[in-house]
C-alpha positions as CSV (number, residue, x, y, z in Angstrom):
1,M,-17.2,60.2,17.1
2,T,-20.0,60.7,14.6
3,Q,-22.3,57.8,14.1
4,G,-25.3,58.6,11.9
5,S,-29.0,58.1,12.6
6,H,-28.8,54.4,11.7
7,H,-26.0,53.4,14.0
8,S,-26.6,50.3,16.1
9,S,-24.6,47.9,18.2
10,A,-23.4,44.7,16.6
11,D,-25.7,41.7,17.4
12,P,-24.0,38.3,17.2
13,R,-27.3,36.7,16.2
14,N,-27.0,38.4,12.8
15,R,-24.2,36.0,11.8
16,D,-26.8,33.3,11.5
17,I,-29.7,35.0,9.8
18,L,-31.4,33.5,6.8
19,I,-31.9,35.9,3.8
20,Y,-34.7,35.6,1.2
21,V,-33.5,35.7,-2.4
22,N,-36.1,35.1,-5.1
23,G,-38.2,32.6,-3.0
24,E,-35.4,30.8,-1.3
25,L,-33.8,31.3,2.1
26,Y,-30.0,31.3,2.3
27,P,-27.5,31.7,5.1
28,R,-25.8,35.1,5.2
29,E,-22.6,34.0,3.5
30,K,-24.5,32.3,0.7
31,A,-27.1,35.0,-0.1
32,M,-26.0,36.4,-3.4
33,V,-27.2,38.1,-6.6
34,S,-25.5,38.0,-10.0
35,V,-23.1,40.7,-11.1
36,F,-25.5,41.0,-14.1
37,D,-28.3,42.1,-11.8
38,S,-29.9,45.5,-12.6
39,G,-29.4,46.6,-9.0
40,F,-25.7,45.9,-9.0
41,I,-25.0,47.2,-12.5
42,L,-27.2,50.4,-12.5
43,G,-28.9,50.8,-9.1
44,D,-32.1,50.1,-10.9
45,G,-34.4,49.1,-8.2
46,I,-36.6,50.2,-5.2
47,W,-36.6,49.3,-1.6
48,E,-38.3,49.7,1.8
49,G,-37.0,49.6,5.4
50,L,-39.4,47.9,7.8
51,R,-39.6,47.6,11.6
52,V,-40.8,44.5,13.5
53,H,-42.8,45.0,16.7
54,H,-44.4,42.2,18.7
55,G,-44.3,39.8,15.8
56,R,-45.8,42.3,13.3
57,I,-44.4,44.6,10.7
58,A,-45.4,48.2,11.6
59,F,-47.3,50.2,9.0
60,L,-46.8,47.4,6.4
61,G,-49.7,48.6,4.3
62,M,-48.2,52.1,3.9
63,H,-44.8,50.7,3.0
64,L,-46.1,48.3,0.4
65,A,-48.3,51.1,-1.1
66,R,-45.2,53.2,-1.5
67,L,-43.2,50.3,-3.0
68,Y,-45.8,49.4,-5.6
69,E,-46.4,53.0,-6.5
70,A,-42.7,53.4,-7.2
71,A,-42.6,50.2,-9.1
72,K,-45.5,51.4,-11.3
73,A,-43.7,54.7,-11.8
74,I,-40.5,53.1,-13.1
75,D,-42.4,50.4,-15.0
76,L,-41.0,47.6,-12.9
77,D,-43.0,44.4,-12.5
78,V,-42.5,43.1,-9.0
79,G,-43.7,39.7,-10.0
80,L,-45.6,39.2,-6.7
81,D,-48.8,40.9,-5.6
82,R,-49.0,42.7,-2.2
83,A,-50.4,39.6,-0.4
84,Q,-47.6,37.4,-1.8
85,L,-44.9,39.9,-0.9
86,A,-46.3,40.3,2.6
87,A,-46.3,36.5,3.0
88,A,-42.6,36.4,1.8
89,L,-41.7,38.9,4.5
90,Y,-43.4,37.0,7.3
91,R,-42.0,33.7,6.0
92,T,-38.5,35.3,6.4
93,L,-39.2,36.5,9.9
94,E,-40.6,33.2,10.9
95,A,-37.6,31.3,9.5
96,N,-35.4,33.6,11.6
97,Q,-37.7,33.4,14.7
98,M,-37.8,37.2,14.8
99,T,-40.6,38.8,16.7
100,D,-39.1,42.1,18.0
101,G,-36.2,44.4,17.8
102,A,-35.7,43.7,14.1
103,H,-35.1,45.8,11.0
104,V,-35.9,44.4,7.6
105,R,-34.6,45.7,4.2
106,L,-36.9,44.7,1.3
107,M,-35.3,45.3,-2.1
108,V,-36.7,44.8,-5.6
109,T,-34.5,45.2,-8.7
110,R,-35.4,44.9,-12.4
111,G,-33.6,41.6,-12.5
112,M,-30.9,40.0,-14.7
113,K,-29.4,41.7,-17.7
114,S,-28.1,40.0,-20.8
115,T,-25.3,42.6,-20.9
116,P,-24.3,45.6,-18.7
117,Y,-26.5,48.2,-20.3
118,Q,-29.2,50.6,-18.9
119,D,-32.0,49.8,-21.3
120,P,-34.7,47.8,-19.5
121,R,-35.2,45.7,-22.6
122,A,-31.9,44.1,-21.9
123,C,-33.4,42.3,-18.9
124,I,-33.8,38.6,-19.4
125,G,-35.8,37.5,-16.4
126,P,-38.1,38.4,-13.6
127,A,-37.5,41.0,-10.9
128,T,-35.0,40.1,-8.2
129,I,-36.5,40.2,-4.7
130,V,-34.2,40.2,-1.6
131,I,-35.3,40.4,2.1
132,I,-32.6,41.0,4.7
133,P,-33.8,40.8,8.3
134,E,-31.5,41.8,11.1
135,Y,-31.6,42.2,14.8
136,K,-31.0,46.0,15.0
137,L,-31.9,48.6,17.6
138,P,-31.0,52.3,17.6
139,Q,-28.5,53.4,20.2
140,P,-30.5,54.6,23.3
141,Q,-28.4,57.7,23.7
142,M,-29.3,58.8,20.1
143,L,-32.9,59.0,21.1
144,T,-32.1,61.3,24.1
145,K,-28.8,63.1,23.6
146,G,-29.4,63.7,19.9
147,L,-27.6,64.2,16.6
148,R,-25.5,66.9,14.9
149,L,-26.3,67.9,11.4
150,F,-24.3,69.8,8.7
151,T,-25.8,71.5,5.8
152,V,-24.2,70.2,2.6
153,H,-23.8,71.7,-0.9
154,V,-25.5,68.6,-2.4
155,R,-29.1,69.6,-3.2
156,R,-32.2,67.5,-3.5
157,G,-33.0,67.5,-7.2
158,A,-36.0,68.5,-9.2
159,P,-38.3,65.7,-10.3
160,D,-37.4,66.2,-13.9
161,V,-33.8,65.2,-13.1
162,Q,-34.3,62.3,-10.7
163,D,-37.5,62.4,-8.8
164,P,-36.6,62.5,-5.1
165,K,-40.0,60.9,-4.3
166,L,-38.7,57.5,-5.6
167,N,-37.2,55.4,-2.9
168,S,-34.7,54.0,-5.4
169,H,-31.4,52.1,-5.2
170,S,-29.8,55.1,-7.0
171,K,-28.8,56.9,-3.8
172,L,-25.5,58.5,-4.9
173,N,-26.6,62.0,-4.2
174,C,-27.5,61.1,-0.6
175,I,-24.2,59.2,-0.2
176,T,-22.2,62.2,-1.4
177,A,-24.1,64.3,1.1
178,C,-23.4,61.9,3.9
179,I,-19.7,61.9,3.0
180,Q,-19.6,65.7,3.2
181,A,-21.4,65.8,6.5
182,T,-19.1,63.0,8.0
183,K,-16.0,65.0,6.8
184,A,-17.4,68.0,8.6
185,G,-17.7,66.0,11.8
186,A,-21.5,65.7,11.8
187,D,-23.8,62.7,12.2
188,E,-25.9,63.3,9.1
189,A,-26.4,65.8,6.3
190,L,-29.1,68.4,6.0
191,M,-30.0,69.0,2.4
192,L,-31.6,72.0,0.7
193,D,-34.0,72.0,-2.2
194,P,-33.2,73.8,-5.5
195,L,-34.5,77.1,-4.2
196,G,-32.4,77.0,-1.0
197,F,-35.2,75.9,1.4
198,V,-34.7,73.1,3.8
199,A,-35.7,69.7,2.2
200,T,-34.6,66.7,4.2
201,C,-31.6,64.8,5.5
202,N,-29.6,62.2,3.6
203,S,-31.4,59.3,5.2
204,T,-34.1,60.8,7.4
205,H,-36.7,63.5,7.4
206,F,-36.2,66.8,9.2
207,F,-38.5,68.7,11.5
208,I,-38.1,71.8,13.7
209,V,-40.2,73.1,16.6
210,R,-40.8,76.8,16.9
211,G,-42.9,77.8,19.9
212,E,-45.8,75.2,20.0
213,E,-45.6,74.5,16.3
214,V,-44.0,71.7,14.4
215,W,-42.6,72.4,10.9
216,T,-41.3,70.1,8.2
217,S,-40.5,70.8,4.6
218,S,-43.1,71.1,1.8
219,G,-42.4,67.5,0.9
220,K,-41.7,68.4,-2.8
221,Y,-38.1,67.3,-2.7
222,C,-38.1,64.2,-0.4
223,I,-39.5,60.7,-0.5
224,P,-43.0,60.4,1.1
225,G,-41.7,59.2,4.4
226,I,-43.9,56.8,6.4
227,T,-42.6,58.0,9.8
228,R,-42.8,61.6,8.6
229,A,-46.5,61.0,7.7
230,N,-47.2,59.3,11.0
231,V,-45.6,62.1,13.0
232,L,-47.9,64.6,11.2
233,R,-50.8,62.3,12.0
234,V,-50.1,62.1,15.7
235,C,-49.7,65.9,15.8
236,R,-53.1,66.3,14.3
237,E,-54.6,63.7,16.7
238,A,-53.0,65.4,19.7
239,G,-53.9,69.0,18.6
240,I,-50.3,70.0,18.0
241,P,-50.1,72.6,15.1
242,A,-48.0,71.0,12.4
243,F,-47.1,72.4,9.0
244,E,-45.6,71.3,5.8
245,K,-44.0,74.5,4.4
246,D,-40.9,76.2,2.9
247,F,-38.5,77.5,5.5
248,S,-34.9,78.6,5.5
249,L,-31.8,77.8,7.5
250,T,-32.3,81.1,9.4
251,E,-35.5,79.7,10.8
252,V,-33.8,76.4,11.5
253,Y,-31.0,78.1,13.5
254,G,-33.6,80.0,15.6
255,A,-35.7,76.9,16.4
256,D,-36.5,75.7,19.9
257,E,-36.0,72.1,19.0
258,A,-35.3,69.9,16.0
259,F,-35.6,66.3,15.2
260,V,-35.4,63.7,12.5
261,T,-37.7,60.8,11.6
262,G,-37.2,57.4,10.0
263,T,-38.4,53.9,10.1
264,F,-35.3,52.6,11.9
265,A,-35.0,55.0,14.9
266,G,-38.4,56.6,14.9
267,I,-37.9,60.1,16.2
268,A,-34.5,61.3,17.2
269,P,-33.6,64.8,18.5
270,V,-31.2,67.1,16.8
271,V,-29.1,69.2,19.1
272,E,-26.7,71.0,16.8
273,I,-26.8,72.2,13.2
274,D,-23.8,73.8,11.4
275,G,-22.2,74.5,14.8
276,R,-25.3,76.2,16.2
277,R,-26.7,74.7,19.4
278,I,-30.4,74.1,19.0
279,S,-31.0,72.4,22.4
280,A,-29.1,70.7,25.2
281,G,-30.7,67.3,24.5
282,R,-34.2,65.9,23.9
283,G,-36.7,68.7,24.3
284,P,-40.2,68.5,25.7
285,M,-41.9,68.4,22.2
286,V,-39.6,65.6,21.0
287,E,-40.2,63.6,24.1
288,R,-43.9,64.0,23.7
289,L,-43.9,63.0,20.1
290,Q,-41.7,60.0,20.8
291,K,-44.4,58.8,23.2
292,L,-47.2,59.5,20.8
293,Y,-45.4,57.7,18.0
294,L,-44.8,54.6,20.1
295,E,-48.5,54.5,21.0
296,L,-49.4,54.7,17.3
297,I,-47.1,51.8,16.5
298,A,-48.7,49.8,19.3
299,R,-52.1,50.4,17.9
300,D,-51.0,49.5,14.4
301,V,-49.4,46.2,15.2
302,A,-52.2,45.3,17.6
303,S,-54.6,45.5,14.6
304,A,-52.3,43.8,12.1
305,T,-52.5,40.1,11.2
306,A,-49.8,38.0,9.6
307,P,-50.6,36.4,6.2
């Protein structure tokens, strides 16, 4: 059965979580936003996924930098500065007594509308900020046995259509890609760019290993992934040749290993693409990179301080 890169086992503790909505904490069943909220009406908002390790949010500075850059790009006033938003995140974790094994979804929308209409001038209040923390761990077998991908017809668009560098609530193209991959019996969709080169997956970033080299896309048609950037960083630090470049499906099918990256699962191997077997399971490069990435997380959270 297909499961996707974000599949996790249900955790009964999540029934009792407290969710942050505009400065207040609510039980799960009472955490709500209005039907007039910009995020609900139009998908007008931005978001970040965060991981909690040893009481600290990994790479929080990088995530907040991406969030505020996106907010500036779409002329959205978050209403809190970075220190205040970080404090809200840690307040939510503390209220839930979460210190490890947790995934956090931070969402910011343009706020309430006076009427269901796209014009931002129809907004009548401040931004809506929601923080959903959950106990959530990737399935262990996914990190060793790997995922199957299917290349879909849905392309990553050019920046003059909808800039794929924005981590926005408007994810319908990725959802459509995910549906097509699921119907094909795969775990996740592999998406091409407008020129037919490999771009990214519907919810993760994509890498291949050829010989001793690690390749990922040029980055022109995907969000600036935090885990993606950190994998390239650990490659540089370890002396592993790593390249951001255009490459085709032909080069993917001939790869020695493949893997995807994301905040939730970190690094997960890919064993099959479009019915072609890439590897029997986790290969030596993926295993090495998983270890290096976990060491980088440990260094990051060890140096982090809560607000």
